[in-house]
C-alpha positions in Angstrom: 45.8 83.0 32.7 44.5 79.6 31.8 45.7 78.0 35.1 43.8 80.7 37.0 40.7 80.0 35.2 41.0 76.3 35.7 41.5 76.7 39.4 38.6 79.0 39.8 36.5 76.5 38.1 37.8 73.8 40.4 36.9 75.9 43.3 33.4 76.4 42.2 33.0 72.8 41.5 33.9 72.1 45.2 31.8 75.0 46.5 28.7 74.2 44.5 28.0 70.8 46.3 29.0 72.3 49.7 26.3 75.1 49.4 23.8 72.3 48.4 24.8 69.9 51.2 24.4 72.8 53.9 21.1 73.7 52.5 20.0 70.0 52.6 21.5 69.7 56.1 19.3 72.8 57.4 16.4 71.5 55.6 16.7 68.0 57.1 17.1 69.7 60.7 13.9 71.7 60.3 11.9 68.8 59.2 13.1 66.7 62.1 12.3 69.5 64.4 8.8 69.3 63.2 8.4 72.3 61.0 7.8 70.7 57.6 7.1 74.0 55.5 10.2 75.9 56.8 12.3 74.1 54.1 10.8 76.2 51.4 13.3 79.0 52.0 16.2 76.5 51.4 15.1 75.8 47.9 16.9 78.9 46.8 20.3 77.3 48.1 19.7 74.1 46.4 19.3 75.9 43.1 22.2 78.2 43.8 24.6 75.2 44.7 23.6 73.6 41.3 24.1 76.7 39.4 27.6 77.2 40.9 28.5 73.5 40.3 27.5 73.8 36.5 29.1 77.1 36.1 32.3 75.7 37.7 32.5 72.7 35.4 32.1 75.0 32.3 34.8 77.3 33.7 37.2 74.5 34.3 36.6 73.2 30.7 37.3 76.6 29.4 40.6 76.7 31.6 41.6 73.6 30.1 40.9 73.8 26.4 40.7 77.6 25.4 44.4 78.7 24.3 45.9 82.0 25.8 45.1 85.1 23.8 47.8 86.5 21.5 49.2 89.8 22.9 47.9 92.8 21.0 50.3 94.9 18.9 51.6 98.0 20.8 49.9 101.3 19.8 51.1 104.8 19.6 49.7 107.7 21.7 47.2 108.5 18.9 45.8 104.9 19.0 47.4 103.7 15.6 50.0 101.0 15.5 53.5 101.9 16.1 55.5 101.2 12.5 58.4 98.8 12.5 61.6 100.4 12.3 63.9 99.3 9.6 67.1 99.7 11.4 69.1 101.1 8.3 70.9 104.2 9.1 70.9 107.2 6.8 73.2 110.0 6.8 71.6 113.4 6.6 72.6 115.5 3.6 72.3 118.9 5.4 73.7 118.2 8.7 75.6 115.0 8.5 73.9 113.3 11.5 72.8 109.7 11.2 69.3 108.6 11.7 66.9 105.6 11.0 65.6 105.2 7.6 62.1 104.7 9.1 61.9 108.3 9.9 60.7 110.8 7.3 62.7 113.8 8.6 66.2 114.2 10.3 65.6 114.5 14.1 68.5 117.0 14.3 67.8 119.5 11.5 64.3 118.6 10.1 65.7 117.8 6.6 63.3 115.5 4.6 64.6 112.3 3.2 64.8 112.0 -0.5 
């Protein structure tokens, strides 16, 4: 996940100055054509390009230095954590079938451990 965040940040660092440069180019074109006040609408794009650039720098830094999250423990159907199975086999006294000692009841006959 970190490389994806880093490359998104790099893309934003490249995109921000391009937006600002296109706004500057448009503004310069309107000034040279004789309409000095038409450049007021381009101010939004100057600001937007700067915001994208700064957000891209922050995103790239986060992508480099922040560690990957630790995967969450699996949960059961009721939302609680699944208990670790001990792996020790127990023989049921009632029916003789083997089952895991982490279970409270024999899955075959329902006999309780004890």
